[in-house]
C-alpha positions in Angstrom: -53.1 -31.7 -30.4 -50.1 -33.1 -32.3 -48.5 -36.4 -31.6 -45.5 -34.5 -30.0 -47.6 -32.5 -27.5 -49.0 -35.8 -26.4 -45.6 -37.4 -26.1 -44.4 -34.5 -24.0 -47.5 -34.4 -21.5 -47.3 -38.2 -21.1 -43.5 -38.0 -20.4 -44.3 -35.1 -17.8 -46.7 -37.2 -16.2 -44.7 -40.5 -16.2 -42.1 -38.4 -14.7 -43.4 -36.6 -12.0 -46.4 -38.4 -10.9 -45.4 -41.7 -10.4 -46.7 -43.4 -7.3 -44.4 -42.6 -3.9 -45.6 -45.0 -1.2 -43.0 -43.2 1.0 -45.2 -40.1 0.9 -48.4 -42.2 1.8 -48.0 -41.1 5.3 -48.1 -37.5 4.2 -51.6 -35.7 3.9 -52.9 -35.3 0.7 -49.4 -35.7 -1.1 -49.5 -39.0 -2.4 -47.2 -38.2 -5.7 -44.3 -36.0 -6.7 -45.4 -32.7 -7.4 -43.5 -30.6 -10.5 -40.1 -30.3 -9.2 -39.7 -26.6 -10.0 -42.8 -25.1 -8.5 -42.1 -26.8 -5.0 -39.1 -24.4 -4.5 -41.2 -21.3 -5.0 -43.8 -22.1 -2.5 -43.6 -19.6 0.6 -43.8 -22.2 3.1 -41.5 -23.8 5.5 -42.6 -27.3 4.9 -40.0 -29.8 3.7 -40.0 -30.2 -0.2 -42.0 -33.1 -1.3 -39.2 -34.4 -3.9 -35.6 -32.8 -2.7 -33.2 -32.8 -5.0 -30.6 -35.6 -5.5 -26.9 -34.2 -4.4 -25.1 -37.3 -5.0 -22.1 -36.4 -7.3 -22.2 -32.8 -6.7 -19.0 -31.2 -6.6 -19.6 -28.5 -4.5 -21.0 -30.7 -2.1 -18.3 -33.2 -2.2 -15.7 -30.2 -1.9 -17.4 -29.1 1.3 -17.5 -32.8 2.8 -13.8 -33.6 2.2 -12.8 -29.9 3.3 -12.8 -29.3 7.1 -11.9 -25.8 6.8 -14.9 -24.9 4.4 -17.1 -27.4 6.4 -16.5 -25.3 9.6 -16.4 -21.8 8.0 -18.9 -19.3 9.5 -18.8 -17.4 6.3 -20.9 -20.2 4.4 -24.6 -20.1 4.4 -25.8 -23.6 5.5 -27.5 -25.7 3.1 -31.1 -26.9 3.5 -31.7 -29.5 0.9 -35.4 -30.2 1.9 -36.5 -26.5 2.0 -37.8 -23.8 -0.7 -35.9 -21.3 -1.9 -38.4 -18.7 0.1 -37.2 -20.6 3.2 -33.5 -20.0 2.3 -34.1 -16.2 1.3 -35.7 -15.3 4.8 -32.6 -17.0 6.4 -30.2 -15.3 4.4 -31.9 -12.1 5.0 -31.9 -12.4 8.9 -28.2 -13.1 8.9 -27.5 -10.1 6.6 -29.8 -8.1 8.8 -27.9 -8.8 12.0 -24.5 -8.5 10.3 -25.6 -4.5 9.4 -27.3 -3.8 12.5 -23.8 -3.2 14.7 -22.3 -1.1 12.1 -25.6 0.9 11.5 -25.6 1.8 15.0 -22.1 2.8 15.4 -22.0 4.7 12.6 -25.4 6.4 13.4 -23.9 7.3 16.8 -21.1 8.7 15.2 -22.7 11.1 13.1 -23.2 14.8 14.3 -23.8 18.1 12.8 -20.7 20.0 12.0 -22.0 23.5 10.5 -25.1 25.0 9.3 -25.4 27.2 6.1 -28.8 28.8 5.2 -28.8 28.5 1.1 -32.2 30.2 0.4 -35.6 31.2 2.1 -38.9 30.1 1.0 -42.6 31.6 1.7 -44.3 29.3 4.4 -47.8 29.9 2.5 -46.6 28.2 -0.6 -48.2 24.7 -1.0 -45.4 22.8 -2.5 -41.8 23.5 -2.0 -40.0 24.4 -5.2 -36.8 22.6 -5.9 -34.1 25.2 -5.7 -31.2 22.8 -4.9 -29.9 20.6 -7.6 -26.7 18.6 -8.9 -25.1 17.9 -5.4 -21.5 15.9 -5.9 -19.3 15.0 -3.4 -15.4 14.8 -3.7 -13.0 14.0 -1.2 -9.6 15.4 -1.5 -7.2 13.0 0.7 -3.9 14.8 0.0 -5.3 17.8 1.6 -8.0 16.4 3.9 -10.5 18.4 2.4 -14.2 17.5 1.5 -16.0 19.6 -1.6 -19.9 19.9 -2.4 -20.5 20.8 -5.9 -24.3 22.2 -6.7 -26.3 24.6 -8.4 -29.1 26.7 -7.2 -32.1 27.3 -9.5 -34.2 30.2 -10.1 -32.2 33.4 -10.0 -28.6 32.0 -10.0 -28.7 29.5 -12.9 -25.7 30.4 -14.3 -23.4 30.0 -11.2 -21.7 26.7 -9.6 -21.3 26.6 -6.1 -18.3 25.0 -4.4 -18.7 24.3 -0.6 -15.5 23.1 1.1 -14.9 21.9 4.4 -11.9 20.2 6.3 -12.6 16.3 7.4 -11.5 17.5 10.8 -14.5 19.1 12.0 -12.7 21.2 14.4 -10.4 22.8 11.9 -11.8 25.6 9.5 -10.7 26.6 5.7 -10.7 29.8 3.9 -13.5 30.5 1.5 -15.6 27.6 3.0 -18.5 28.3 0.3 -18.1 30.2 -3.2 -19.8 30.6 -6.3 -18.5 30.4 -9.9 -20.5 32.4 -12.5 -20.2 31.6 -16.2 -22.7 34.1 -17.5 -21.0 35.1 -21.1 -17.4 34.3 -20.3 -17.4 32.9 -23.9 -18.3 35.5 -26.0 -15.6 36.0 -28.7 -15.2 39.7 -28.1 -16.1 42.8 -25.7 -18.8 44.0 -28.5 -21.0 41.0 -28.3 -24.1 41.5 -25.9 -23.9 40.3 -22.5 -27.3 38.3 -23.0 -26.3 37.1 -26.5 -24.1 34.2 -25.2 -25.0 33.4 -21.7 -24.5 29.7 -20.1 -26.0 27.9 -17.4 -24.2 24.4 -16.0 -25.9 21.2 -16.9 -23.7 19.0 -14.9 -20.5 19.1 -12.8 -18.0 16.6 -11.4 -14.4 16.8 -9.8 -12.1 15.5 -12.5 -9.4 15.1 -9.9 -8.2 17.0 -6.8 -7.3 20.4 -8.7 -9.8 20.3 -11.8 -13.6 20.6 -12.0 -15.1 19.6 -15.4 -18.6 21.2 -16.2 -21.1 20.6 -19.3 -22.4 24.4 -19.9 -25.8 25.1 -22.1 -26.4 28.1 -24.1 -29.4 29.8 -22.7 -31.1 30.6 -25.9 -34.6 29.8 -27.2 -34.0 28.7 -30.7 -32.9 25.1 -31.7 -29.3 24.1 -31.8 -28.4 25.1 -28.4 -24.7 25.0 -27.8 -23.0 22.6 -25.2 -19.6 23.2 -23.8 -17.5 20.6 -22.2 -15.1 22.8 -19.7 -12.5 22.0 -17.5 -11.5 24.6 -14.8 -8.9 24.7 -12.5 -9.8 24.6 -8.8 -7.4 27.6 -8.3 
């Protein structure tokens, strides 16, 4: 060990393990423990060496302000407790705050409509993922709610748009439709329908009237073409 190491250890012992007569009445705790570790103990006992808050600007501010001192928005301070204790107290308050909204929202949710998108064999061991890419959009001007999604397997070149009115008692025309990209980017009618076929990698609403899609060319070789397209919803 170097002299610097020895000095460091000596300073540590001098600072943290001085005799503490005021702690003699505590079972097995006659010295100050290392001051960081005491905050991390998962127990409800008081800290052996609580922090000195004298001169702390925040505590002085609280002490001098009647409004802050009585505010229910501030978590109470426990200078004698560990962080685990404070964490449990905070979690209890947050759970209590969230319980009422969860009950109210849960009771207000109900099924507005049911659509069968696909059927799978009951004998299959694992259900394949056929539903992909759900993206939600709310058009506040027209009070319409949209869901964009794709179906894998046989309709990989299509994107589906589900539209519902935010007022569940009202219906809208073309509640669900599919847009097929296929070979619409072919340069001429002479190109084979299989030569430039595209599938949708991603799709989001750009605004209330425009959908942005990322398309991928369905070919095996390297250098597959990617296309970013913006399509009018109309």
